[in-house]
C-alpha positions in Angstrom: -0.5 6.2 22.3 -3.2 3.6 22.7 -3.0 0.1 21.2 -6.0 -2.1 20.7 -6.1 -5.9 21.1 -7.8 -8.0 18.5 -10.8 -8.7 20.7 -11.5 -5.0 21.2 -11.1 -4.4 17.5 -13.6 -7.1 16.7 -16.1 -5.6 19.1 -15.7 -2.2 17.4 -16.0 -3.8 14.0 -19.3 -5.5 15.0 -20.6 -2.1 16.2 -19.6 -0.5 12.9 -21.3 -3.3 10.9 -24.5 -2.9 12.9 -24.3 0.9 12.7 -23.7 0.8 9.0 -26.6 -1.6 8.3 -28.9 0.6 10.4 -27.8 3.8 8.7 -28.0 2.3 5.2 -24.9 4.3 4.2 -22.2 1.9 5.3 -19.3 3.4 3.4 -19.8 7.0 4.6 -20.6 6.0 8.1 -17.6 3.7 8.3 -15.3 6.4 6.9 -16.7 8.8 9.5 -16.0 6.3 12.3 -12.4 5.7 11.1 -11.8 9.5 11.0 -13.2 9.9 14.5 -11.0 7.1 15.8 -8.0 8.6 14.2 -8.6 11.9 16.0 -8.6 9.9 19.2 -5.1 8.6 18.2 -6.1 5.0 18.4 -3.7 3.1 16.1 -4.3 -0.1 14.3 -0.9 -1.7 14.3 -1.6 -4.7 12.0 -2.3 -4.3 8.3 -4.7 -7.2 8.5 -6.9 -5.3 10.9 -6.9 -2.3 8.6 -7.7 -4.5 5.6 -10.6 -6.1 7.6 -12.0 -2.6 8.4 -11.6 -1.6 4.7 -13.5 -4.7 3.6 -16.3 -4.0 6.0 -16.5 -0.4 4.8 -16.9 -1.6 1.2 -19.6 -4.2 2.0 
């Protein structure tokens, strides 16, 4: 099991934001990214982190 610290999460989030903007399909791309990360068994331990990711996916 791998845990991620907040700094690493923020770096990932920035990449997702950039990727989403470039792709022009933020929600789908972000959902794909989350599924891919799940398959790698990377766990987000804090609900706040997950909520932050959800907000980014919706924007």
